[in-house]
CHARMM internal coordinates of N, CA and C (Angstrom, degrees):
IC EDIT
DIST 1 N 1 CA 1.5110
DIST 1 CA 1 C 1.4395
ANGL 1 N 1 CA 1 C 105.22
DIST 1 C 2 N 1.4020
ANGL 1 CA 1 C 2 N 117.37
DIHE 1 N 1 CA 1 C 2 N 130.09
DIST 2 N 2 CA 1.4239
ANGL 1 C 2 N 2 CA 127.22
DIHE 1 CA 1 C 2 N 2 CA -177.15
DIST 2 CA 2 C 1.5695
ANGL 2 N 2 CA 2 C 107.77
DIHE 1 C 2 N 2 CA 2 C -81.48
DIST 2 C 3 N 1.3800
ANGL 2 CA 2 C 3 N 112.06
DIHE 2 N 2 CA 2 C 3 N 132.05
DIST 3 N 3 CA 1.4824
ANGL 2 C 3 N 3 CA 119.08
DIHE 2 CA 2 C 3 N 3 CA -175.38
DIST 3 CA 3 C 1.5786
ANGL 3 N 3 CA 3 C 104.99
DIHE 2 C 3 N 3 CA 3 C -92.15
DIST 3 C 4 N 1.4231
ANGL 3 CA 3 C 4 N 110.65
DIHE 3 N 3 CA 3 C 4 N 130.67
DIST 4 N 4 CA 1.5737
ANGL 3 C 4 N 4 CA 108.08
DIHE 3 CA 3 C 4 N 4 CA 178.64
DIST 4 CA 4 C 1.5667
ANGL 4 N 4 CA 4 C 104.26
DIHE 3 C 4 N 4 CA 4 C -105.47
DIST 4 C 5 N 1.3625
ANGL 4 CA 4 C 5 N 113.19
DIHE 4 N 4 CA 4 C 5 N 128.49
DIST 5 N 5 CA 1.5498
ANGL 4 C 5 N 5 CA 116.71
DIHE 4 CA 4 C 5 N 5 CA 172.75
DIST 5 CA 5 C 1.5122
ANGL 5 N 5 CA 5 C 112.54
DIHE 4 C 5 N 5 CA 5 C -87.17
DIST 5 C 6 N 1.1933
ANGL 5 CA 5 C 6 N 117.97
DIHE 5 N 5 CA 5 C 6 N 129.90
DIST 6 N 6 CA 1.4697
ANGL 5 C 6 N 6 CA 126.92
DIHE 5 CA 5 C 6 N 6 CA 175.19
DIST 6 CA 6 C 1.5098
ANGL 6 N 6 CA 6 C 111.74
DIHE 5 C 6 N 6 CA 6 C -108.41
DIST 6 C 7 N 1.3376
ANGL 6 CA 6 C 7 N 118.50
DIHE 6 N 6 CA 6 C 7 N 127.98
DIST 7 N 7 CA 1.4285
ANGL 6 C 7 N 7 CA 120.06
DIHE 6 CA 6 C 7 N 7 CA 175.68
DIST 7 CA 7 C 1.5536
ANGL 7 N 7 CA 7 C 107.90
DIHE 6 C 7 N 7 CA 7 C -122.11
DIST 7 C 8 N 1.3514
ANGL 7 CA 7 C 8 N 112.67
DIHE 7 N 7 CA 7 C 8 N 142.07
DIST 8 N 8 CA 1.5010
ANGL 7 C 8 N 8 CA 119.54
DIHE 7 CA 7 C 8 N 8 CA 179.49
DIST 8 CA 8 C 1.5541
ANGL 8 N 8 CA 8 C 109.21
DIHE 7 C 8 N 8 CA 8 C -104.98
DIST 8 C 9 N 1.3303
ANGL 8 CA 8 C 9 N 116.21
DIHE 8 N 8 CA 8 C 9 N 142.97
DIST 9 N 9 CA 1.5061
ANGL 8 C 9 N 9 CA 121.14
DIHE 8 CA 8 C 9 N 9 CA -179.34
DIST 9 CA 9 C 1.5967
ANGL 9 N 9 CA 9 C 104.46
DIHE 8 C 9 N 9 CA 9 C -78.02
DIST 9 C 10 N 1.2975
ANGL 9 CA 9 C 10 N 109.17
DIHE 9 N 9 CA 9 C 10 N 138.66
DIST 10 N 10 CA 1.4677
ANGL 9 C 10 N 10 CA 113.18
DIHE 9 CA 9 C 10 N 10 CA 175.88
DIST 10 CA 10 C 1.5130
ANGL 10 N 10 CA 10 C 108.68
DIHE 9 C 10 N 10 CA 10 C -112.64
DIST 10 C 11 N 1.2409
ANGL 10 CA 10 C 11 N 122.08
DIHE 10 N 10 CA 10 C 11 N 148.23
DIST 11 N 11 CA 1.5008
ANGL 10 C 11 N 11 CA 134.41
DIHE 10 CA 10 C 11 N 11 CA 179.46
DIST 11 CA 11 C 1.6208
ANGL 11 N 11 CA 11 C 102.74
DIHE 10 C 11 N 11 CA 11 C -63.16
DIST 11 C 12 N 1.3729
ANGL 11 CA 11 C 12 N 105.57
DIHE 11 N 11 CA 11 C 12 N 140.33
DIST 12 N 12 CA 1.4938
ANGL 11 C 12 N 12 CA 111.52
DIHE 11 CA 11 C 12 N 12 CA 175.43
DIST 12 CA 12 C 1.5004
ANGL 12 N 12 CA 12 C 107.16
DIHE 11 C 12 N 12 CA 12 C -84.00
DIST 12 C 13 N 1.3799
ANGL 12 CA 12 C 13 N 113.70
DIHE 12 N 12 CA 12 C 13 N 133.82
DIST 13 N 13 CA 1.4301
ANGL 12 C 13 N 13 CA 119.77
DIHE 12 CA 12 C 13 N 13 CA -177.47
DIST 13 CA 13 C 1.5055
ANGL 13 N 13 CA 13 C 106.69
DIHE 12 C 13 N 13 CA 13 C -98.42
DIST 13 C 14 N 1.3121
ANGL 13 CA 13 C 14 N 119.47
DIHE 13 N 13 CA 13 C 14 N 115.73
DIST 14 N 14 CA 1.4023
ANGL 13 C 14 N 14 CA 123.83
DIHE 13 CA 13 C 14 N 14 CA -169.23
DIST 14 CA 14 C 1.4806
ANGL 14 N 14 CA 14 C 107.19
DIHE 13 C 14 N 14 CA 14 C -87.37
DIST 14 C 15 N 1.4504
ANGL 14 CA 14 C 15 N 119.14
DIHE 14 N 14 CA 14 C 15 N 122.77
DIST 15 N 15 CA 1.4118
ANGL 14 C 15 N 15 CA 118.48
DIHE 14 CA 14 C 15 N 15 CA 170.71
DIST 15 CA 15 C 1.4739
ANGL 15 N 15 CA 15 C 122.43
DIHE 14 C 15 N 15 CA 15 C -54.63
DIST 15 C 16 N 1.2651
ANGL 15 CA 15 C 16 N 119.44
DIHE 15 N 15 CA 15 C 16 N 146.44
DIST 16 N 16 CA 1.5349
ANGL 15 C 16 N 16 CA 120.58
DIHE 15 CA 15 C 16 N 16 CA -174.24
DIST 16 CA 16 C 1.5671
ANGL 16 N 16 CA 16 C 106.91
DIHE 15 C 16 N 16 CA 16 C -125.82
DIST 16 C 17 N 1.3520
ANGL 16 CA 16 C 17 N 111.22
DIHE 16 N 16 CA 16 C 17 N 151.68
DIST 17 N 17 CA 1.5315
ANGL 16 C 17 N 17 CA 114.88
DIHE 16 CA 16 C 17 N 17 CA 178.20
DIST 17 CA 17 C 1.6077
ANGL 17 N 17 CA 17 C 103.65
DIHE 16 C 17 N 17 CA 17 C -132.34
DIST 17 C 18 N 1.3137
ANGL 17 CA 17 C 18 N 112.59
DIHE 17 N 17 CA 17 C 18 N 152.38
DIST 18 N 18 CA 1.4730
ANGL 17 C 18 N 18 CA 122.59
DIHE 17 CA 17 C 18 N 18 CA 174.58
DIST 18 CA 18 C 1.3645
ANGL 18 N 18 CA 18 C 109.70
DIHE 17 C 18 N 18 CA 18 C -127.05
DIST 18 C 19 N 1.4642
ANGL 18 CA 18 C 19 N 116.62
DIHE 18 N 18 CA 18 C 19 N 132.89
DIST 19 N 19 CA 1.4716
ANGL 18 C 19 N 19 CA 120.07
DIHE 18 CA 18 C 19 N 19 CA 177.70
DIST 19 CA 19 C 1.5580
ANGL 19 N 19 CA 19 C 102.55
DIHE 18 C 19 N 19 CA 19 C -110.01
DIST 19 C 20 N 1.3962
ANGL 19 CA 19 C 20 N 116.78
DIHE 19 N 19 CA 19 C 20 N 131.61
DIST 20 N 20 CA 1.3837
ANGL 19 C 20 N 20 CA 123.45
DIHE 19 CA 19 C 20 N 20 CA 179.13
DIST 20 CA 20 C 1.5344
ANGL 20 N 20 CA 20 C 110.02
DIHE 19 C 20 N 20 CA 20 C -110.90
DIST 20 C 21 N 1.2126
ANGL 20 CA 20 C 21 N 124.66
DIHE 20 N 20 CA 20 C 21 N 140.91
DIST 21 N 21 CA 1.4425
ANGL 20 C 21 N 21 CA 125.55
DIHE 20 CA 20 C 21 N 21 CA 174.05
DIST 21 CA 21 C 1.6198
ANGL 21 N 21 CA 21 C 107.27
DIHE 20 C 21 N 21 CA 21 C -99.64
DIST 21 C 22 N 1.2871
ANGL 21 CA 21 C 22 N 117.57
DIHE 21 N 21 CA 21 C 22 N 125.36
DIST 22 N 22 CA 1.3977
ANGL 21 C 22 N 22 CA 121.04
DIHE 21 CA 21 C 22 N 22 CA 178.83
DIST 22 CA 22 C 1.4593
ANGL 22 N 22 CA 22 C 109.47
DIHE 21 C 22 N 22 CA 22 C -111.89
DIST 22 C 23 N 1.2713
ANGL 22 CA 22 C 23 N 119.63
DIHE 22 N 22 CA 22 C 23 N 127.44
DIST 23 N 23 CA 1.4930
ANGL 22 C 23 N 23 CA 121.26
DIHE 22 CA 22 C 23 N 23 CA -177.59
DIST 23 CA 23 C 1.6261
ANGL 23 N 23 CA 23 C 104.23
DIHE 22 C 23 N 23 CA 23 C -107.58
DIST 23 C 24 N 1.3551
ANGL 23 CA 23 C 24 N 110.08
DIHE 23 N 23 CA 23 C 24 N 78.80
DIST 24 N 24 CA 1.3271
ANGL 23 C 24 N 24 CA 121.38
DIHE 23 CA 23 C 24 N 24 CA 172.71
DIST 24 CA 24 C 1.5139
ANGL 24 N 24 CA 24 C 112.29
DIHE 23 C 24 N 24 CA 24 C -145.73
DIST 24 C 25 N 1.3496
ANGL 24 CA 24 C 25 N 116.08
DIHE 24 N 24 CA 24 C 25 N 140.77
DIST 25 N 25 CA 1.4815
ANGL 24 C 25 N 25 CA 119.02
DIHE 24 CA 24 C 25 N 25 CA 176.79
DIST 25 CA 25 C 1.5088
ANGL 25 N 25 CA 25 C 108.07
DIHE 24 C 25 N 25 CA 25 C -88.07
DIST 25 C 26 N 1.2908
ANGL 25 CA 25 C 26 N 107.90
DIHE 25 N 25 CA 25 C 26 N 149.15
DIST 26 N 26 CA 1.5280
ANGL 25 C 26 N 26 CA 112.72
DIHE 25 CA 25 C 26 N 26 CA -177.60
DIST 26 CA 26 C 1.3957
ANGL 26 N 26 CA 26 C 116.14
DIHE 25 C 26 N 26 CA 26 C 117.73
DIST 26 C 27 N 1.2493
ANGL 26 CA 26 C 27 N 118.70
DIHE 26 N 26 CA 26 C 27 N -175.52
DIST 27 N 27 CA 1.5088
ANGL 26 C 27 N 27 CA 124.16
DIHE 26 CA 26 C 27 N 27 CA -179.51
DIST 27 CA 27 C 1.4710
ANGL 27 N 27 CA 27 C 109.18
DIHE 26 C 27 N 27 CA 27 C -113.11
DIST 27 C 28 N 1.4322
ANGL 27 CA 27 C 28 N 112.13
DIHE 27 N 27 CA 27 C 28 N 155.21
DIST 28 N 28 CA 1.4622
ANGL 27 C 28 N 28 CA 119.37
DIHE 27 CA 27 C 28 N 28 CA -176.74
DIST 28 CA 28 C 1.6844
ANGL 28 N 28 CA 28 C 106.39
DIHE 27 C 28 N 28 CA 28 C -88.36
DIST 28 C 29 N 1.3424
ANGL 28 CA 28 C 29 N 112.09
DIHE 28 N 28 CA 28 C 29 N -18.05
DIST 29 N 29 CA 1.5133
ANGL 28 C 29 N 29 CA 113.57
DIHE 28 CA 28 C 29 N 29 CA -176.54
DIST 29 CA 29 C 1.5215
ANGL 29 N 29 CA 29 C 108.10
DIHE 28 C 29 N 29 CA 29 C -90.20
DIST 29 C 30 N 1.3217
ANGL 29 CA 29 C 30 N 113.43
DIHE 29 N 29 CA 29 C 30 N 153.08
DIST 30 N 30 CA 1.4596
ANGL 29 C 30 N 30 CA 123.29
DIHE 29 CA 29 C 30 N 30 CA 178.31
DIST 30 CA 30 C 1.5191
ANGL 30 N 30 CA 30 C 103.25
DIHE 29 C 30 N 30 CA 30 C -81.42
DIST 30 C 31 N 1.2609
ANGL 30 CA 30 C 31 N 116.61
DIHE 30 N 30 CA 30 C 31 N 153.64
DIST 31 N 31 CA 1.4711
ANGL 30 C 31 N 31 CA 118.00
DIHE 30 CA 30 C 31 N 31 CA 167.88
DIST 31 CA 31 C 1.5093
ANGL 31 N 31 CA 31 C 118.93
DIHE 30 C 31 N 31 CA 31 C -69.94
DIST 31 C 32 N 1.3932
ANGL 31 CA 31 C 32 N 119.53
DIHE 31 N 31 CA 31 C 32 N 150.62
DIST 32 N 32 CA 1.2857
ANGL 31 C 32 N 32 CA 123.95
DIHE 31 CA 31 C 32 N 32 CA -175.76
DIST 32 CA 32 C 1.5219
ANGL 32 N 32 CA 32 C 108.29
DIHE 31 C 32 N 32 CA 32 C -91.00
DIST 32 C 33 N 1.4005
ANGL 32 CA 32 C 33 N 117.44
DIHE 32 N 32 CA 32 C 33 N 146.57
DIST 33 N 33 CA 1.4465
ANGL 32 C 33 N 33 CA 110.50
DIHE 32 CA 32 C 33 N 33 CA 173.20
DIST 33 CA 33 C 1.4099
ANGL 33 N 33 CA 33 C 116.28
DIHE 32 C 33 N 33 CA 33 C -68.58
DIST 33 C 34 N 1.4059
ANGL 33 CA 33 C 34 N 112.86
DIHE 33 N 33 CA 33 C 34 N 157.72
DIST 34 N 34 CA 1.4273
ANGL 33 C 34 N 34 CA 121.14
DIHE 33 CA 33 C 34 N 34 CA 173.98
DIST 34 CA 34 C 1.5640
ANGL 34 N 34 CA 34 C 112.69
DIHE 33 C 34 N 34 CA 34 C -49.92
DIST 34 C 35 N 1.3350
ANGL 34 CA 34 C 35 N 119.00
DIHE 34 N 34 CA 34 C 35 N 134.77
DIST 35 N 35 CA 1.3977
ANGL 34 C 35 N 35 CA 122.47
DIHE 34 CA 34 C 35 N 35 CA 177.64
DIST 35 CA 35 C 1.5116
ANGL 35 N 35 CA 35 C 110.81
DIHE 34 C 35 N 35 CA 35 C -102.98
DIST 35 C 36 N 1.2148
ANGL 35 CA 35 C 36 N 117.86
DIHE 35 N 35 CA 35 C 36 N 123.48
DIST 36 N 36 CA 1.5260
ANGL 35 C 36 N 36 CA 116.69
DIHE 35 CA 35 C 36 N 36 CA -178.39
DIST 36 CA 36 C 1.5797
ANGL 36 N 36 CA 36 C 105.74
DIHE 35 C 36 N 36 CA 36 C -129.80
DIST 36 C 37 N 1.3157
ANGL 36 CA 36 C 37 N 114.38
DIHE 36 N 36 CA 36 C 37 N 82.71
DIST 37 N 37 CA 1.5004
ANGL 36 C 37 N 37 CA 116.96
DIHE 36 CA 36 C 37 N 37 CA 171.22
DIST 37 CA 37 C 1.4358
ANGL 37 N 37 CA 37 C 116.02
DIHE 36 C 37 N 37 CA 37 C -54.87
DIST 37 C 38 N 1.3143
ANGL 37 CA 37 C 38 N 115.29
DIHE 37 N 37 CA 37 C 38 N 132.22
DIST 38 N 38 CA 1.4282
ANGL 37 C 38 N 38 CA 120.37
DIHE 37 CA 37 C 38 N 38 CA -177.94
DIST 38 CA 38 C 1.5064
ANGL 38 N 38 CA 38 C 117.45
DIHE 37 C 38 N 38 CA 38 C 82.88
DIST 38 C 39 N 1.2851
ANGL 38 CA 38 C 39 N 119.61
DIHE 38 N 38 CA 38 C 39 N -1.35
DIST 39 N 39 CA 1.4747
ANGL 38 C 39 N 39 CA 123.50
DIHE 38 CA 38 C 39 N 39 CA -178.89
DIST 39 CA 39 C 1.4999
ANGL 39 N 39 CA 39 C 108.36
DIHE 38 C 39 N 39 CA 39 C -163.16
DIST 39 C 40 N 1.3096
ANGL 39 CA 39 C 40 N 111.05
DIHE 39 N 39 CA 39 C 40 N 174.67
DIST 40 N 40 CA 1.4076
ANGL 39 C 40 N 40 CA 124.47
DIHE 39 CA 39 C 40 N 40 CA 178.86
DIST 40 CA 40 C 1.6264
ANGL 40 N 40 CA 40 C 108.78
DIHE 39 C 40 N 40 CA 40 C 80.97
DIST 40 C 41 N 1.3553
ANGL 40 CA 40 C 41 N 109.71
DIHE 40 N 40 CA 40 C 41 N -171.25
DIST 41 N 41 CA 1.4110
ANGL 40 C 41 N 41 CA 114.49
DIHE 40 CA 40 C 41 N 41 CA -178.11
DIST 41 CA 41 C 1.5811
ANGL 41 N 41 CA 41 C 110.16
DIHE 40 C 41 N 41 CA 41 C 94.40
DIST 41 C 42 N 1.3549
ANGL 41 CA 41 C 42 N 109.57
DIHE 41 N 41 CA 41 C 42 N 176.17
DIST 42 N 42 CA 1.5356
ANGL 41 C 42 N 42 CA 114.41
DIHE 41 CA 41 C 42 N 42 CA 178.28
DIST 42 CA 42 C 1.4619
ANGL 42 N 42 CA 42 C 105.87
DIHE 41 C 42 N 42 CA 42 C -113.70
DIST 42 C 43 N 1.3292
ANGL 42 CA 42 C 43 N 117.86
DIHE 42 N 42 CA 42 C 43 N 146.27
DIST 43 N 43 CA 1.4209
ANGL 42 C 43 N 43 CA 121.13
DIHE 42 CA 42 C 43 N 43 CA -178.37
DIST 43 CA 43 C 1.5113
ANGL 43 N 43 CA 43 C 107.01
DIHE 42 C 43 N 43 CA 43 C -66.55
DIST 43 C 44 N 1.1900
ANGL 43 CA 43 C 44 N 127.59
DIHE 43 N 43 CA 43 C 44 N 143.51
DIST 44 N 44 CA 1.5116
ANGL 43 C 44 N 44 CA 128.29
DIHE 43 CA 43 C 44 N 44 CA -1.92
DIST 44 CA 44 C 1.5156
ANGL 44 N 44 CA 44 C 113.73
DIHE 43 C 44 N 44 CA 44 C -93.38
DIST 44 C 45 N 1.3837
ANGL 44 CA 44 C 45 N 117.99
DIHE 44 N 44 CA 44 C 45 N 22.64
DIST 45 N 45 CA 1.3175
ANGL 44 C 45 N 45 CA 121.66
DIHE 44 CA 44 C 45 N 45 CA -175.33
DIST 45 CA 45 C 1.6229
ANGL 45 N 45 CA 45 C 109.52
DIHE 44 C 45 N 45 CA 45 C -108.85
DIST 45 C 46 N 1.3072
ANGL 45 CA 45 C 46 N 116.95
DIHE 45 N 45 CA 45 C 46 N 43.01
DIST 46 N 46 CA 1.4640
ANGL 45 C 46 N 46 CA 121.84
DIHE 45 CA 45 C 46 N 46 CA -179.13
DIST 46 CA 46 C 1.5855
ANGL 46 N 46 CA 46 C 105.26
DIHE 45 C 46 N 46 CA 46 C -80.42
DIST 46 C 47 N 1.2731
ANGL 46 CA 46 C 47 N 106.82
DIHE 46 N 46 CA 46 C 47 N 146.16
DIST 47 N 47 CA 1.5044
ANGL 46 C 47 N 47 CA 109.56
DIHE 46 CA 46 C 47 N 47 CA -178.25
DIST 47 CA 47 C 1.5576
ANGL 47 N 47 CA 47 C 113.30
DIHE 46 C 47 N 47 CA 47 C -90.15
DIST 47 C 48 N 1.3274
ANGL 47 CA 47 C 48 N 119.34
DIHE 47 N 47 CA 47 C 48 N 161.87
DIST 48 N 48 CA 1.3349
ANGL 47 C 48 N 48 CA 125.11
DIHE 47 CA 47 C 48 N 48 CA 177.76
DIST 48 CA 48 C 1.5919
ANGL 48 N 48 CA 48 C 111.59
DIHE 47 C 48 N 48 CA 48 C -152.61
DIST 48 C 49 N 1.3347
ANGL 48 CA 48 C 49 N 112.38
DIHE 48 N 48 CA 48 C 49 N 138.08
DIST 49 N 49 CA 1.4871
ANGL 48 C 49 N 49 CA 117.35
DIHE 48 CA 48 C 49 N 49 CA -177.74
DIST 49 CA 49 C 1.5929
ANGL 49 N 49 CA 49 C 105.32
DIHE 48 C 49 N 49 CA 49 C -115.24
DIST 49 C 50 N 1.3956
ANGL 49 CA 49 C 50 N 117.26
DIHE 49 N 49 CA 49 C 50 N 128.00
DIST 50 N 50 CA 1.4220
ANGL 49 C 50 N 50 CA 118.46
DIHE 49 CA 49 C 50 N 50 CA 175.98
DIST 50 CA 50 C 1.5302
ANGL 50 N 50 CA 50 C 102.87
DIHE 49 C 50 N 50 CA 50 C -127.04
DIST 50 C 51 N 1.4162
ANGL 50 CA 50 C 51 N 114.47
DIHE 50 N 50 CA 50 C 51 N 124.91
DIST 51 N 51 CA 1.3656
ANGL 50 C 51 N 51 CA 119.17
DIHE 50 CA 50 C 51 N 51 CA -177.30
DIST 51 CA 51 C 1.7604
ANGL 51 N 51 CA 51 C 105.45
DIHE 50 C 51 N 51 CA 51 C -97.14
DIST 51 C 52 N 1.2909
ANGL 51 CA 51 C 52 N 113.93
DIHE 51 N 51 CA 51 C 52 N 123.60
DIST 52 N 52 CA 1.2891
ANGL 51 C 52 N 52 CA 116.56
DIHE 51 CA 51 C 52 N 52 CA 178.02
DIST 52 CA 52 C 1.5413
ANGL 52 N 52 CA 52 C 116.70
DIHE 51 C 52 N 52 CA 52 C -111.82
DIST 52 C 53 N 1.2653
ANGL 52 CA 52 C 53 N 117.19
DIHE 52 N 52 CA 52 C 53 N 128.55
DIST 53 N 53 CA 1.4303
ANGL 52 C 53 N 53 CA 125.40
DIHE 52 CA 52 C 53 N 53 CA -173.14
DIST 53 CA 53 C 1.4861
ANGL 53 N 53 CA 53 C 109.75
DIHE 52 C 53 N 53 CA 53 C -58.40
DIST 53 C 54 N 1.4263
ANGL 53 CA 53 C 54 N 117.64
DIHE 53 N 53 CA 53 C 54 N 139.71
DIST 54 N 54 CA 1.5365
ANGL 53 C 54 N 54 CA 114.46
DIHE 53 CA 53 C 54 N 54 CA -175.46
DIST 54 CA 54 C 1.5767
ANGL 54 N 54 CA 54 C 107.18
DIHE 53 C 54 N 54 CA 54 C -75.03
DIST 54 C 55 N 1.3235
ANGL 54 CA 54 C 55 N 114.74
DIHE 54 N 54 CA 54 C 55 N 160.03
DIST 55 N 55 CA 1.3714
ANGL 54 C 55 N 55 CA 120.60
DIHE 54 CA 54 C 55 N 55 CA 179.92
DIST 55 CA 55 C 1.6155
ANGL 55 N 55 CA 55 C 104.30
DIHE 54 C 55 N 55 CA 55 C -116.12
DIST 55 C 56 N 1.3259
ANGL 55 CA 55 C 56 N 108.24
DIHE 55 N 55 CA 55 C 56 N 137.31
DIST 56 N 56 CA 1.4824
ANGL 55 C 56 N 56 CA 113.51
DIHE 55 CA 55 C 56 N 56 CA 177.96
DIST 56 CA 56 C 1.4501
ANGL 56 N 56 CA 56 C 114.70
DIHE 55 C 56 N 56 CA 56 C -76.96
DIST 56 C 57 N 1.2623
ANGL 56 CA 56 C 57 N 121.81
DIHE 56 N 56 CA 56 C 57 N 123.81
DIST 57 N 57 CA 1.5872
ANGL 56 C 57 N 57 CA 119.37
DIHE 56 CA 56 C 57 N 57 CA -177.55
DIST 57 CA 57 C 1.4926
ANGL 57 N 57 CA 57 C 102.97
DIHE 56 C 57 N 57 CA 57 C -116.29
DIST 57 C 58 N 1.3961
ANGL 57 CA 57 C 58 N 119.22
DIHE 57 N 57 CA 57 C 58 N 148.26
DIST 58 N 58 CA 1.4068
ANGL 57 C 58 N 58 CA 128.48
DIHE 57 CA 57 C 58 N 58 CA 174.15
DIST 58 CA 58 C 1.5541
ANGL 58 N 58 CA 58 C 102.31
DIHE 57 C 58 N 58 CA 58 C -116.12
DIST 58 C 59 N 1.2749
ANGL 58 CA 58 C 59 N 119.55
DIHE 58 N 58 CA 58 C 59 N 109.56
DIST 59 N 59 CA 1.4685
ANGL 58 C 59 N 59 CA 124.88
DIHE 58 CA 58 C 59 N 59 CA 179.73
DIST 59 CA 59 C 1.5085
ANGL 59 N 59 CA 59 C 111.08
DIHE 58 C 59 N 59 CA 59 C -92.63
DIST 59 C 60 N 1.2891
ANGL 59 CA 59 C 60 N 117.76
DIHE 59 N 59 CA 59 C 60 N 10.11
DIST 60 N 60 CA 1.5181
ANGL 59 C 60 N 60 CA 116.33
DIHE 59 CA 59 C 60 N 60 CA -178.28
DIST 60 CA 60 C 1.4377
ANGL 60 N 60 CA 60 C 115.57
DIHE 59 C 60 N 60 CA 60 C 68.85
DIST 60 C 61 N 1.2493
ANGL 60 CA 60 C 61 N 121.59
DIHE 60 N 60 CA 60 C 61 N -130.79
DIST 61 N 61 CA 1.5094
ANGL 60 C 61 N 61 CA 124.41
DIHE 60 CA 60 C 61 N 61 CA 179.49
DIST 61 CA 61 C 1.4330
ANGL 61 N 61 CA 61 C 114.19
DIHE 60 C 61 N 61 CA 61 C -75.91
DIST 61 C 62 N 1.4259
ANGL 61 CA 61 C 62 N 116.32
DIHE 61 N 61 CA 61 C 62 N -14.35
DIST 62 N 62 CA 1.4856
ANGL 61 C 62 N 62 CA 123.65
DIHE 61 CA 61 C 62 N 62 CA 174.92
DIST 62 CA 62 C 1.4922
ANGL 62 N 62 CA 62 C 112.07
DIHE 61 C 62 N 62 CA 62 C -61.97
DIST 62 C 63 N 1.3956
ANGL 62 CA 62 C 63 N 119.26
DIHE 62 N 62 CA 62 C 63 N -29.14
DIST 63 N 63 CA 1.4317
ANGL 62 C 63 N 63 CA 117.64
DIHE 62 CA 62 C 63 N 63 CA -179.56
DIST 63 CA 63 C 1.5771
ANGL 63 N 63 CA 63 C 118.41
DIHE 62 C 63 N 63 CA 63 C -82.48
DIST 63 C 64 N 1.3054
ANGL 63 CA 63 C 64 N 110.43
DIHE 63 N 63 CA 63 C 64 N -6.20
DIST 64 N 64 CA 1.5393
ANGL 63 C 64 N 64 CA 116.13
DIHE 63 CA 63 C 64 N 64 CA -177.54
DIST 64 CA 64 C 1.4447
ANGL 64 N 64 CA 64 C 113.55
DIHE 63 C 64 N 64 CA 64 C -83.04
DIST 64 C 65 N 1.3007
ANGL 64 CA 64 C 65 N 121.10
DIHE 64 N 64 CA 64 C 65 N 127.81
DIST 65 N 65 CA 1.3886
ANGL 64 C 65 N 65 CA 122.52
DIHE 64 CA 64 C 65 N 65 CA -178.36
DIST 65 CA 65 C 1.6662
ANGL 65 N 65 CA 65 C 111.73
DIHE 64 C 65 N 65 CA 65 C -94.52
DIST 65 C 66 N 1.2475
ANGL 65 CA 65 C 66 N 116.08
DIHE 65 N 65 CA 65 C 66 N 135.25
DIST 66 N 66 CA 1.5048
ANGL 65 C 66 N 66 CA 114.25
DIHE 65 CA 65 C 66 N 66 CA 178.12
DIST 66 CA 66 C 1.3732
ANGL 66 N 66 CA 66 C 108.78
DIHE 65 C 66 N 66 CA 66 C -129.64
DIST 66 C 67 N 1.4461
ANGL 66 CA 66 C 67 N 118.60
DIHE 66 N 66 CA 66 C 67 N 157.70
DIST 67 N 67 CA 1.4298
ANGL 66 C 67 N 67 CA 117.69
DIHE 66 CA 66 C 67 N 67 CA 178.04
DIST 67 CA 67 C 1.3863
ANGL 67 N 67 CA 67 C 112.35
DIHE 66 C 67 N 67 CA 67 C 151.19
END
COOR INIT
IC SEED 1 N 1 CA 1 C
IC BUILD
């Protein structure tokens, strides 16, 4: 026996947006903590920055751009 599939159409639900006016001075975002690369933090989670000189690589034909 052959099974017949029936589908029903559903209505499209339109997305809505709301715009609110806020009468307050200031910003909505909280301030970020001070960033101190290479220093700061609490032991044992103290930061450190090490700058490594780049190395020159020759990838052969993989370095060639075509197009």
